C-alpha positions as a printed NumPy array, in Angstrom:
array([[  3.656, -54.487, -18.351],
       [  0.484, -55.873, -16.619],
       [ -2.016, -53.166, -17.903],
       [ -4.055, -55.56 , -19.955],
       [ -4.69 , -57.845, -17.17 ],
       [ -7.326, -55.605, -15.647],
       [ -9.958, -56.48 , -18.104],
       [-12.438, -59.406, -18.457],
       [-11.52 , -62.516, -16.822],
       [ -7.803, -61.763, -16.332],
       [ -6.202, -61.24 , -13.033],
       [ -6.829, -57.652, -11.717],
       [ -3.919, -55.303, -11.596],
       [ -4.758, -54.713,  -7.826],
       [ -4.113, -58.382,  -7.098],
       [ -0.667, -58.481,  -8.643],
       [  0.805, -57.063,  -5.553],
       [ -0.913, -59.713,  -3.391],
       [  0.083, -62.572,  -5.535],
       [  3.694, -61.374,  -5.712],
       [  3.618, -61.125,  -1.853],
       [  2.566, -64.769,  -1.629],
       [  5.498, -65.897,  -3.713],
       [  8.34 , -67.578,  -2.065],
       [ 11.909, -65.972,  -2.131],
       [ 12.923, -67.711,  -5.281],
       [  9.779, -66.717,  -7.09 ],
       [ 10.243, -63.027,  -6.15 ],
       [ 13.871, -63.041,  -7.284],
       [ 12.768, -64.587, -10.533],
       [  9.966, -62.173, -11.076],
       [ 12.328, -59.181, -10.454],
       [ 14.884, -60.656, -12.874],
       [ 12.334, -61.11 , -15.486],
       [ 10.916, -57.613, -14.996],
       [ 14.411, -56.246, -15.364],
       [ 15.011, -58.362, -18.503],
       [ 11.808, -57.129, -19.987],
       [ 13.032, -53.467, -19.604],
       [ 16.345, -54.399, -21.04 ],
       [ 14.72 , -56.264, -24.021],
       [ 12.4  , -53.493, -24.886],
       [ 15.128, -51.025, -24.649],
       [ 17.342, -53.045, -26.96 ],
       [ 14.513, -53.606, -29.534],
       [ 13.58 , -49.916, -29.691],
       [ 17.253, -48.865, -30.052],
       [ 17.902, -51.48 , -32.733],
       [ 14.725, -50.443, -34.567],
       [ 15.721, -46.856, -34.543],
       [ 19.19 , -47.801, -35.689],
       [ 17.967, -49.87 , -38.715],
       [ 15.41 , -47.192, -39.696],
       [ 18.043, -44.594, -39.764],
       [ 20.534, -46.734, -41.706],
       [ 17.789, -47.666, -44.256],
       [ 16.765, -43.991, -44.821],
       [ 20.449, -42.725, -45.146],
       [ 21.412, -45.549, -47.257],
       [ 18.638, -44.65 , -49.8  ],
       [ 19.774, -40.987, -49.663],
       [ 23.381, -42.111, -50.254],
       [ 22.484, -44.336, -53.18 ],
       [ 20.602, -41.586, -54.84 ],
       [ 23.539, -39.272, -54.631],
       [ 25.996, -41.801, -55.736],
       [ 24.141, -42.868, -58.759],
       [ 23.721, -39.37 , -60.144],
       [ 27.619, -38.978, -60.158],
       [ 29.647, -39.249, -63.362],
       [ 32.219, -41.427, -61.699],
       [ 32.101, -44.02 , -58.844],
       [ 34.738, -42.292, -56.655],
       [ 33.377, -38.8  , -57.119],
       [ 31.691, -38.587, -53.802],
       [ 34.782, -39.904, -52.102],
       [ 37.07 , -37.417, -53.861],
       [ 34.596, -34.536, -53.025],
       [ 34.462, -35.652, -49.311],
       [ 30.591, -35.638, -49.542],
       [ 30.177, -39.331, -48.651],
       [ 30.506, -38.71 , -44.849],
       [ 27.289, -36.722, -44.92 ],
       [ 25.457, -39.91 , -44.999],
       [ 25.665, -42.007, -41.788],
       [ 24.995, -45.244, -43.397],
       [ 26.73 , -48.556, -43.501],
       [ 26.856, -48.222, -47.286],
       [ 29.259, -45.219, -46.845],
       [ 31.494, -47.276, -44.467],
       [ 31.846, -49.865, -47.454],
       [ 32.303, -47.142, -49.988],
       [ 35.002, -45.307, -48.137],
       [ 36.941, -48.427, -47.24 ],
       [ 36.835, -49.601, -50.972],
       [ 37.917, -46.201, -52.243],
       [ 40.682, -46.069, -49.681],
       [ 41.869, -49.538, -50.959],
       [ 41.835, -48.301, -54.389],
       [ 43.766, -45.202, -53.483],
       [ 46.379, -47.326, -51.662],
       [ 46.646, -49.792, -54.669],
       [ 47.046, -46.731, -57.115],
       [ 49.698, -45.36 , -54.883],
       [ 51.678, -48.574, -54.947],
       [ 51.642, -48.265, -58.759],
       [ 52.91 , -44.645, -58.506],
       [ 49.501, -43.269, -59.45 ],
       [ 46.933, -41.076, -57.592],
       [ 43.276, -41.279, -57.177],
       [ 43.159, -37.735, -58.67 ],
       [ 44.105, -39.434, -62.05 ],
       [ 41.075, -41.473, -62.09 ],
       [ 38.878, -39.152, -64.077],
       [ 38.728, -35.683, -65.507],
       [ 35.737, -33.412, -65.864],
       [ 32.707, -35.015, -67.142],
       [ 33.689, -38.326, -65.669],
       [ 36.156, -39.485, -68.608],
       [ 38.564, -42.09 , -67.37 ],
       [ 42.146, -41.159, -67.426],
       [ 43.783, -44.466, -66.262],
       [ 43.07 , -48.076, -66.7  ],
       [ 42.695, -50.246, -63.697],
       [ 44.22 , -53.576, -63.575],
       [ 42.686, -56.748, -62.267],
       [ 45.035, -56.274, -59.089],
       [ 43.347, -52.727, -58.498],
       [ 39.826, -54.26 , -58.965],
       [ 40.736, -57.193, -56.682],
       [ 42.018, -54.887, -53.864],
       [ 38.749, -52.871, -54.07 ],
       [ 36.632, -56.168, -54.018],
       [ 38.516, -57.674, -51.113],
       [ 38.056, -54.369, -48.985],
       [ 34.492, -54.102, -49.701],
       [ 33.799, -57.794, -48.876],
       [ 35.535, -57.401, -45.639],
       [ 33.672, -54.269, -44.695],
       [ 30.422, -55.956, -45.723],
       [ 30.932, -58.629, -43.315],
       [ 32.119, -56.226, -40.329],
       [ 28.852, -54.053, -40.95 ],
       [ 26.801, -57.23 , -41.004],
       [ 28.289, -58.14 , -37.622],
       [ 27.548, -54.589, -36.229],
       [ 23.954, -54.85 , -37.386],
       [ 23.585, -58.072, -35.547],
       [ 25.217, -56.978, -32.302],
       [ 23.24 , -57.923, -29.236],
       [ 20.649, -59.918, -31.273],
       [ 21.977, -63.135, -29.736],
       [ 21.252, -61.696, -26.14 ],
       [ 17.663, -60.871, -27.461],
       [ 17.284, -64.321, -28.749],
       [ 18.38 , -65.691, -25.38 ],
       [ 15.92 , -63.481, -23.588],
       [ 13.05 , -64.938, -25.751],
       [ 14.038, -68.518, -25.193],
       [ 15.178, -68.446, -21.6  ],
       [ 12.421, -66.294, -20.013],
       [  9.595, -68.944, -20.194],
       [ 11.839, -71.613, -18.845],
       [ 12.958, -69.254, -16.018],
       [  9.213, -68.579, -15.396],
       [  8.395, -72.232, -15.307],
       [ 11.229, -72.834, -12.865],
       [  9.769, -70.434, -10.412],
       [  6.354, -72.011, -10.833],
       [  7.593, -75.493, -10.201],
       [  9.62 , -74.448,  -7.291],
       [  6.775, -72.458,  -5.659],
       [  4.355, -75.287,  -6.191],
       [  6.715, -77.871,  -4.89 ],
       [  7.189, -75.795,  -1.754],
       [  3.471, -75.138,  -1.28 ],
       [  2.765, -78.852,  -1.383],
       [  5.748, -79.615,   0.877],
       [  4.447, -77.253,   3.484],
       [  0.919, -78.879,   3.189],
       [  2.409, -82.187,   3.649],
       [  4.335, -81.255,   6.747],
       [  1.434, -79.443,   8.287],
       [ -1.073, -82.019,   7.785],
       [ -4.57 , -81.637,   6.014],
       [ -5.11 , -78.119,   4.673],
       [ -7.97 , -76.317,   2.979],
       [ -7.527, -75.162,  -0.733],
       [ -7.752, -71.607,   0.547],
       [ -4.568, -72.285,   2.589],
       [ -2.455, -73.301,  -0.279],
       [ -4.113, -71.245,  -3.105],
       [ -2.245, -68.035,  -2.344],
       [  1.218, -69.851,  -2.659],
       [  0.244, -71.542,  -5.804],
       [ -1.089, -68.38 ,  -7.292],
       [  2.253, -66.611,  -6.372],
       [  4.2  , -69.503,  -8.038],
       [  2.126, -69.296, -11.203],
       [  2.806, -65.571, -11.452],
       [  6.493, -66.307, -12.528],
       [  5.15 , -68.235, -15.684],
       [  2.859, -65.338, -16.604],
       [  5.734, -62.856, -16.309],
       [  8.1  , -65.205, -18.135],
       [  5.745, -65.324, -21.058],
       [  5.083, -61.558, -21.011],
       [  8.819, -61.154, -21.445],
       [  9.251, -63.906, -24.094],
       [  6.551, -63.088, -26.345],
       [  7.457, -59.4  , -27.202],
       [ 11.053, -60.466, -27.293],
       [ 10.427, -63.238, -29.676],
       [  8.343, -60.987, -32.029],
       [ 10.861, -58.255, -31.815],
       [ 13.646, -60.628, -32.65 ],
       [ 11.981, -61.868, -35.797],
       [ 11.078, -58.473, -37.013],
       [ 14.645, -57.225, -36.402],
       [ 16.094, -60.189, -37.913],
       [ 14.191, -59.588, -41.186],
       [ 15.191, -55.997, -41.269],
       [ 18.87 , -56.843, -40.647],
       [ 18.688, -59.364, -43.333],
       [ 17.337, -56.774, -45.77 ],
       [ 19.947, -54.366, -44.791],
       [ 22.746, -56.816, -45.237],
       [ 21.604, -57.765, -48.736],
       [ 21.424, -53.953, -49.535],
       [ 25.039, -53.51 , -48.312],
       [ 26.286, -56.461, -50.305],
       [ 24.531, -55.497, -53.444],
       [ 26.112, -51.993, -53.221],
       [ 29.451, -53.444, -52.864],
       [ 28.899, -55.397, -56.071],
       [ 27.611, -52.291, -57.782],
       [ 30.628, -50.231, -56.972],
       [ 32.993, -52.874, -58.133],
       [ 30.977, -53.235, -61.272],
       [ 30.979, -49.455, -61.793],
       [ 34.696, -49.252, -61.546],
       [ 35.101, -52.188, -64.014],
       [ 32.804, -50.656, -66.527],
       [ 34.506, -47.151, -66.398],
       [ 38.178, -48.426, -66.159],
       [ 38.801, -51.896, -67.523],
       [ 39.576, -52.019, -71.297]])
């Protein structure tokens, strides 16, 4: 976390322990909290990046498989959609299940939707299409919320860490000057360790906030792109069913 501080005019790594030891109790607690928050934030960001990369890769694979089929529900009926761990598959399966339930309510079966070669056997009504559209829209919203899970906590870490570090600094400086006032005249060398310990909390706070802020912005952009992809697919699915089955 502090590796880059060992070069140039930055504070040497060997001095970090000494500066930390000069902090007051509040400063030490804040540094420990910020350090733990940094570990948590990095863990969250790496996990979320991995989740989004996997979701994008599997979504592209699923779209390729879906678009070569002769009928929109062919993958669902063949049971091959579940081989793609993608949010698009969740939307697809929920929409197809809603279509099946709507057809059963009309005394029909999803097996009647098409014959070999993808030729339609039944005509879907507006009620059937509406049930598919509603199920797809609900699932899109649910998947968007899942993708955004914990992002609020990451934003909180990015915005709170600098202020928490500043609190530790102000507290430490206030205590150092308070001690100097109560003990009479003092040399700068007497109060410098306490002040440097106080400033450490601001440094740590910024080291936590900067990666968290950058990671939050990058993740938000990926989530936005993924959400648009999911929403576009839901509209594509409904459009394909309308094209194949509406008169």
